[in-house]
TORGU-521452 format. One record per residue (C-alpha): residue in one letter; residue number from 0; x, y, z. Coordinates in Angstrom, 3 decimals. Each point is the difference from the previous one (the first is absolute). Example, Ala and Ser with C-alpha at 12.3 -4.5 7.8 and 13.67 -1.06 7.14 Angstrom:
% TORGU-521452
aa = A	i = 0	u = 12.300	v = -4.500	w = 7.800 $
aa = S	i = 1	u = 1.370	v = 3.440	w = -0.660 $
This chain:
% TORGU-521452
aa = M	i = 0	u = 17.738	v = -46.703	w = 35.711 $
aa = H	i = 1	u = -0.532	v = 2.821	w = 2.249 $
aa = P	i = 2	u = -3.581	v = 1.765	w = -0.538 $
aa = R	i = 3	u = 1.445	v = 3.421	w = -0.796 $
aa = N	i = 4	u = 2.295	v = -1.262	w = -2.662 $
aa = R	i = 5	u = -2.587	v = -2.353	w = -1.312 $
aa = K	i = 6	u = -2.361	v = 3.066	w = -0.573 $
aa = A	i = 7	u = 2.879	v = 1.921	w = -1.282 $
aa = H	i = 8	u = 0.305	v = -3.098	w = -2.651 $
aa = L	i = 9	u = -3.539	v = -0.296	w = -0.656 $
aa = K	i = 10	u = -0.034	v = 3.974	w = -1.081 $
aa = E	i = 11	u = 3.436	v = -0.436	w = -2.150 $
aa = I	i = 12	u = -1.906	v = -2.832	w = -1.757 $
aa = Q	i = 13	u = -2.942	v = 2.197	w = -0.335 $
aa = I	i = 14	u = 2.283	v = 2.721	w = -1.549 $
aa = I	i = 15	u = 1.560	v = -2.537	w = -2.658 $
aa = T	i = 16	u = -3.277	v = -1.581	w = -0.788 $
aa = G	i = 17	u = -1.698	v = 3.691	w = -0.753 $
aa = K	i = 18	u = 2.831	v = 0.881	w = -2.279 $
aa = V	i = 19	u = -0.057	v = -3.212	w = -2.017 $
aa = L	i = 20	u = -3.670	v = 0.380	w = -0.029 $
aa = V	i = 21	u = 0.492	v = 3.622	w = -1.509 $
aa = M	i = 22	u = 2.439	v = -1.231	w = -2.487 $
aa = V	i = 23	u = -2.242	v = -2.753	w = -1.073 $
aa = W	i = 24	u = -2.910	v = 2.627	w = -0.730 $
aa = F	i = 25	u = 2.442	v = 2.086	w = -2.139 $
aa = L	i = 26	u = 1.354	v = -2.987	w = -2.059 $
aa = I	i = 27	u = -3.373	v = -1.418	w = -0.608 $
aa = S	i = 28	u = -1.368	v = 3.403	w = -1.478 $
aa = L	i = 29	u = 3.263	v = 0.240	w = -1.976 $
aa = V	i = 30	u = 0.265	v = -3.291	w = -1.154 $
aa = G	i = 31	u = -3.738	v = -0.034	w = -0.772 $
aa = I	i = 32	u = 0.172	v = 3.142	w = -2.185 $
aa = L	i = 33	u = 3.103	v = -2.048	w = -2.221 $
aa = L	i = 34	u = -2.280	v = -3.444	w = 0.042 $
aa = L	i = 35	u = -3.005	v = 1.922	w = -1.403 $
aa = L	i = 36	u = 2.206	v = 0.992	w = -3.262 $
aa = P	i = 37	u = -0.881	v = -3.398	w = -2.120 $
aa = L	i = 38	u = -3.540	v = 0.722	w = 0.844 $
aa = H	i = 39	u = 0.310	v = 3.472	w = -1.571 $
aa = F	i = 40	u = 2.074	v = -1.157	w = -2.880 $
aa = L	i = 41	u = -2.787	v = -2.478	w = -1.054 $
aa = S	i = 42	u = -2.846	v = 2.420	w = 0.771 $
aa = V	i = 43	u = 1.344	v = 2.133	w = -2.907 $
aa = E	i = 44	u = 0.679	v = -2.630	w = -2.384 $
aa = H	i = 45	u = -3.428	v = 0.320	w = -1.886 $
aa = T	i = 46	u = 0.778	v = -1.615	w = -3.339 $
aa = R	i = 47	u = 1.689	v = -3.358	w = 1.761 $
aa = L	i = 48	u = -2.990	v = 0.065	w = 2.515 $
aa = D	i = 49	u = -2.789	v = 0.604	w = -2.778 $
aa = A	i = 50	u = 1.689	v = -2.919	w = -2.322 $
aa = R	i = 51	u = -0.169	v = -2.448	w = 2.707 $
aa = Y	i = 52	u = -3.157	v = 0.412	w = 1.744 $
aa = G	i = 53	u = -1.890	v = 1.832	w = -2.777 $
aa = M	i = 54	u = -0.841	v = 3.895	w = 0.139 $
aa = K	i = 55	u = -2.444	v = 0.032	w = 2.776 $
aa = K	i = 56	u = 1.339	v = -2.433	w = 2.394 $
aa = G	i = 57	u = 3.680	v = 1.293	w = -0.670 $
aa = K	i = 58	u = -1.323	v = 3.538	w = 0.569 $
aa = K	i = 59	u = -1.841	v = -1.124	w = 3.350 $
aa = I	i = 60	u = 3.351	v = -1.446	w = 1.048 $
aa = G	i = 61	u = 2.221	v = 2.641	w = -0.837 $
aa = S	i = 62	u = -2.246	v = 2.355	w = 1.819 $
aa = A	i = 63	u = -0.306	v = -2.274	w = 3.141 $
aa = L	i = 64	u = 3.911	v = -0.138	w = 0.003 $
aa = G	i = 65	u = 0.197	v = 3.563	w = -0.403 $
aa = M	i = 66	u = -1.864	v = 1.121	w = 2.936 $
aa = V	i = 67	u = 1.615	v = -2.513	w = 2.323 $
aa = S	i = 68	u = 3.525	v = 1.321	w = -0.961 $
aa = G	i = 69	u = -1.191	v = 3.584	w = -0.080 $
aa = W	i = 70	u = -1.920	v = 0.153	w = 3.266 $
aa = G	i = 71	u = 2.627	v = -2.538	w = 1.615 $
aa = Y	i = 72	u = 2.937	v = 2.393	w = -0.929 $
aa = F	i = 73	u = -1.593	v = 2.825	w = 1.954 $
aa = I	i = 74	u = -0.960	v = -2.375	w = 2.849 $
aa = F	i = 75	u = 3.461	v = -1.175	w = 0.287 $
aa = L	i = 76	u = 1.399	v = 3.855	w = -0.189 $
aa = F	i = 77	u = -2.092	v = 0.796	w = 2.848 $
aa = G	i = 78	u = 1.657	v = -3.190	w = 2.023 $
aa = I	i = 79	u = 3.436	v = 1.629	w = -0.888 $
aa = W	i = 80	u = -1.193	v = 3.245	w = 0.981 $
aa = L	i = 81	u = -1.737	v = -0.504	w = 3.362 $
aa = S	i = 82	u = 2.304	v = -2.970	w = 1.222 $
aa = P	i = 83	u = 1.959	v = 1.154	w = 3.454 $
aa = Q	i = 84	u = 3.637	v = 0.703	w = -1.004 $
aa = P	i = 85	u = 2.714	v = 2.321	w = 0.712 $
aa = Q	i = 86	u = -0.748	v = 3.482	w = -0.479 $
aa = F	i = 87	u = 2.253	v = 2.928	w = -1.316 $
aa = A	i = 88	u = -0.094	v = 4.001	w = 0.451 $
aa = L	i = 89	u = 0.256	v = 2.285	w = -2.886 $
aa = P	i = 90	u = 2.759	v = 2.186	w = 1.271 $
aa = F	i = 91	u = -1.770	v = 3.574	w = -0.305 $
aa = I	i = 92	u = -3.353	v = 1.321	w = 1.292 $
aa = D	i = 93	u = -0.462	v = -3.205	w = 2.195 $
aa = I	i = 94	u = -2.228	v = 1.136	w = 2.604 $
aa = P	i = 95	u = -2.213	v = -2.862	w = 1.102 $
aa = I	i = 96	u = -3.844	v = 1.036	w = -0.357 $
aa = L	i = 97	u = -1.899	v = -2.902	w = 0.587 $
aa = I	i = 98	u = 0.665	v = -3.556	w = 1.587 $
aa = V	i = 99	u = -2.280	v = -2.901	w = -0.804 $
aa = E	i = 100	u = 0.102	v = -2.522	w = 2.749 $
aa = N	i = 101	u = 3.634	v = 0.075	w = 0.167 $
aa = T	i = 102	u = 0.315	v = -1.401	w = -3.235 $
aa = F	i = 103	u = -0.093	v = 2.548	w = -2.382 $
aa = V	i = 104	u = 2.016	v = 3.586	w = 0.386 $
aa = F	i = 105	u = -1.060	v = 2.794	w = -2.477 $
aa = S	i = 106	u = 2.261	v = 2.811	w = -0.098 $
aa = T	i = 107	u = -0.349	v = 3.424	w = -2.099 $
aa = A	i = 108	u = 2.273	v = -1.584	w = -2.352 $
aa = D	i = 109	u = -2.076	v = -3.415	w = -0.475 $
aa = I	i = 110	u = -2.927	v = 1.761	w = -0.664 $
aa = I	i = 111	u = 1.148	v = 2.449	w = -2.256 $
aa = F	i = 112	u = 2.187	v = -1.968	w = -2.167 $
aa = G	i = 113	u = -1.687	v = -3.272	w = 0.136 $
aa = G	i = 114	u = -3.116	v = 1.582	w = -0.784 $
aa = M	i = 115	u = 1.002	v = 1.846	w = -2.915 $
aa = F	i = 116	u = 1.075	v = -3.506	w = -1.433 $
aa = I	i = 117	u = -3.407	v = -1.270	w = 0.882 $
aa = A	i = 118	u = -1.949	v = 2.826	w = -1.375 $
aa = L	i = 119	u = 1.932	v = -0.468	w = -3.203 $
aa = G	i = 120	u = -0.481	v = -3.907	w = -0.232 $
aa = V	i = 121	u = -3.619	v = 0.014	w = 0.837 $
aa = W	i = 122	u = -0.591	v = 2.811	w = -2.566 $
aa = L	i = 123	u = 1.935	v = -1.999	w = -2.471 $
aa = G	i = 124	u = -1.501	v = -3.424	w = 0.920 $
aa = I	i = 125	u = -3.897	v = 1.742	w = -0.336 $
aa = G	i = 126	u = 0.697	v = 2.015	w = -3.197 $
aa = G	i = 127	u = 1.495	v = -3.245	w = -1.571 $
aa = V	i = 128	u = -3.081	v = -2.000	w = 1.185 $
aa = R	i = 129	u = -2.422	v = 2.945	w = -1.305 $
aa = D	i = 130	u = 1.797	v = 0.060	w = -3.309 $
aa = L	i = 131	u = 0.175	v = -3.683	w = -0.612 $
aa = G	i = 132	u = -3.184	v = -1.315	w = 1.693 $
aa = L	i = 133	u = -0.243	v = -1.762	w = 3.126 $
aa = Q	i = 134	u = -0.727	v = -3.467	w = -1.733 $
aa = A	i = 135	u = 2.956	v = 0.065	w = -2.134 $
aa = S	i = 136	u = 2.110	v = 1.316	w = 2.790 $
aa = E	i = 137	u = -1.171	v = -3.183	w = 2.759 $
aa = T	i = 138	u = 0.278	v = -2.544	w = -3.123 $
aa = H	i = 139	u = 2.776	v = 1.343	w = -1.984 $
aa = R	i = 140	u = -1.710	v = -0.439	w = -3.346 $
aa = A	i = 141	u = -0.532	v = 3.121	w = -2.351 $
aa = E	i = 142	u = -2.583	v = 0.340	w = -2.315 $
aa = K	i = 143	u = 1.477	v = 2.536	w = -1.917 $
aa = V	i = 144	u = 3.156	v = 2.504	w = -0.400 $
aa = V	i = 145	u = -0.504	v = 3.209	w = 1.835 $
aa = I	i = 146	u = 2.023	v = 3.296	w = -0.163 $
aa = G	i = 147	u = -1.655	v = 2.340	w = 2.395 $
aa = G	i = 148	u = 0.498	v = 1.228	w = 3.478 $
aa = L	i = 149	u = 3.165	v = -1.544	w = 2.087 $
aa = Y	i = 150	u = 0.632	v = -2.357	w = -2.857 $
aa = S	i = 151	u = 1.289	v = 2.448	w = -2.132 $
aa = K	i = 152	u = 2.556	v = 0.829	w = 2.482 $
aa = V	i = 153	u = 1.340	v = -3.525	w = 1.215 $
aa = R	i = 154	u = -0.965	v = -3.136	w = -1.081 $
aa = H	i = 155	u = -0.751	v = -1.312	w = 3.205 $
aa = P	i = 156	u = -0.998	v = 2.144	w = 2.701 $
aa = Q	i = 157	u = -1.893	v = -2.279	w = 2.173 $
aa = Y	i = 158	u = 3.512	v = -1.630	w = 0.564 $
aa = L	i = 159	u = 1.493	v = 3.161	w = 0.568 $
aa = G	i = 160	u = -2.160	v = 0.815	w = 2.121 $
aa = A	i = 161	u = 0.163	v = -3.016	w = 2.005 $
aa = I	i = 162	u = 3.630	v = 0.246	w = 0.315 $
aa = L	i = 163	u = -0.364	v = 3.805	w = 1.495 $
aa = S	i = 164	u = -2.621	v = -1.316	w = 2.285 $
aa = H	i = 165	u = 2.487	v = -2.340	w = 1.123 $
aa = V	i = 166	u = 2.631	v = 2.365	w = 0.523 $
aa = G	i = 167	u = -2.301	v = 2.430	w = 1.888 $
aa = M	i = 168	u = -1.305	v = -2.855	w = 2.425 $
aa = S	i = 169	u = 3.317	v = -0.775	w = 0.912 $
aa = L	i = 170	u = 0.715	v = 3.529	w = 0.614 $
aa = L	i = 171	u = -2.897	v = 0.595	w = 1.893 $
aa = L	i = 172	u = 0.352	v = -3.007	w = 2.235 $
aa = S	i = 173	u = 3.596	v = 0.346	w = 0.182 $
aa = Q	i = 174	u = 0.174	v = -3.527	w = -0.797 $
aa = L	i = 175	u = 3.648	v = -0.925	w = -0.705 $
aa = Y	i = 176	u = -0.151	v = -3.385	w = -1.696 $
aa = S	i = 177	u = -2.730	v = 1.231	w = -2.022 $
aa = L	i = 178	u = 1.988	v = 2.694	w = -1.403 $
aa = L	i = 179	u = 2.781	v = -2.269	w = -0.399 $
aa = V	i = 180	u = -2.178	v = -2.330	w = -2.288 $
aa = T	i = 181	u = -0.818	v = 3.045	w = -2.418 $
aa = P	i = 182	u = 2.339	v = -1.332	w = -2.555 $
aa = I	i = 183	u = -1.927	v = -3.250	w = 0.080 $
aa = I	i = 184	u = -2.887	v = 1.461	w = -0.466 $
aa = I	i = 185	u = 1.315	v = 2.053	w = -3.217 $
aa = A	i = 186	u = 1.620	v = -2.875	w = -1.341 $
aa = R	i = 187	u = -3.202	v = -2.346	w = 0.223 $
aa = D	i = 188	u = -2.289	v = 2.733	w = -1.575 $
aa = Y	i = 189	u = 2.724	v = 0.546	w = -2.678 $
aa = V	i = 190	u = -0.112	v = -3.737	w = -0.741 $
aa = V	i = 191	u = -3.844	v = 0.130	w = -0.252 $
aa = C	i = 192	u = -0.218	v = 2.952	w = -2.076 $
aa = K	i = 193	u = 2.309	v = -1.606	w = -2.524 $
aa = K	i = 194	u = -2.025	v = -3.164	w = -0.391 $
aa = E	i = 195	u = -3.728	v = 2.042	w = -0.485 $
aa = E	i = 196	u = 1.908	v = 1.868	w = -2.608 $
aa = K	i = 197	u = 1.347	v = -3.037	w = -1.614 $
aa = E	i = 198	u = -3.601	v = -1.365	w = -0.246 $
aa = L	i = 199	u = -1.492	v = 3.397	w = -1.018 $
aa = V	i = 200	u = 2.203	v = 0.024	w = -3.092 $
aa = R	i = 201	u = -1.076	v = -3.379	w = -0.490 $
aa = E	i = 202	u = -3.718	v = 1.179	w = 0.401 $
aa = F	i = 203	u = 0.036	v = 3.236	w = -1.460 $
aa = G	i = 204	u = 3.273	v = 0.017	w = -2.432 $
aa = S	i = 205	u = 1.103	v = 3.087	w = -1.730 $
aa = E	i = 206	u = -2.886	v = 2.003	w = 2.005 $
aa = Y	i = 207	u = 1.962	v = -0.822	w = 3.503 $
aa = I	i = 208	u = 3.330	v = 0.337	w = -1.664 $
aa = A	i = 209	u = -0.751	v = 3.691	w = -0.994 $
aa = Y	i = 210	u = -1.150	v = 0.846	w = 3.666 $
aa = F	i = 211	u = 3.179	v = -1.935	w = 1.505 $
aa = E	i = 212	u = 2.213	v = 2.154	w = -2.117 $
aa = N	i = 213	u = -1.294	v = 3.478	w = 0.812 $
aa = V	i = 214	u = -1.219	v = -0.559	w = 3.819 $
aa = P	i = 215	u = 2.586	v = -1.100	w = 2.639 $
aa = M	i = 216	u = -0.656	v = -2.817	w = 2.767 $
aa = F	i = 217	u = 0.304	v = 2.119	w = 2.890 $
aa = I	i = 218	u = 1.714	v = 3.173	w = -0.003 $
aa = P	i = 219	u = -1.718	v = 2.712	w = -2.134 $
aa = R	i = 220	u = 1.452	v = 2.016	w = -2.732 $
aa = R	i = 221	u = -1.171	v = 2.643	w = -2.356 $
aa = Q	i = 222	u = -2.255	v = -1.411	w = -2.658 $
aa = R	i = 223	u = 1.398	v = 0.240	w = -3.659 $
aa = G	i = 224	u = -3.157	v = -1.418	w = -1.302 $
aa = N	i = 225	u = -3.045	v = -2.234	w = 0.732 $
aa = G	i = 226	u = 0.239	v = -3.720	w = 0.428 $
aa = S	i = 227	u = -2.504	v = -2.531	w = 0.459 $
aa = E	i = 228	u = -0.987	v = -1.377	w = 3.063 $
aa = A	i = 229	u = -0.743	v = -3.771	w = 0.672 $
aa = V	i = 230	u = 0.245	v = -0.277	w = 3.977 $
aa = R	i = 231	u = 0.146	v = -2.750	w = 2.427 $
aa = E	i = 232	u = 0.522	v = 0.606	w = 3.525 $
């Protein structure tokens, strides 16, 4: 093979290999989020864990599984956001104002709209942790029913914050694949919320049912009365 052709061939192989690695990074992050679901489900089955291992050991196991599945979820989300992928441009105010090592191009529209979603998502996330408590947020084990703060508006402000932050990061970084998998992220969080609520009803009974009937899952509405709040994120 002529040296010039060999060089071109090697370059083509490098390009193909790079594209494969990019897809592998993205797919590992997406699949990782889904594979963590069984761990998360098990972490909130407090009654089952306590019955099988005893209250003390069951609580430790549930807390450990909750921390692994919770932090793992956000680590894999960062993998989705930061994995190299095709970028898109918003069709308005698309003025590049910052380029980071030829990897990310931040335009005015990206910063404005992405920043709005991220700011709202972070506010919901921090507010949810403040109202629920850091330990309960990490371990998914609520000790009581709470009705104040953000949990009086929506049942799952932390998950809502994560969804909005995902949309915001996808817009800010102009990550096409990241934005396209948003329905999967929403569906994942919805399934998690339903599982948690099933366990909350089992643990808190009518107290949580009253809260469930008065407070929406994600989209706030005008409150007609106070619910009860047994919350787990």
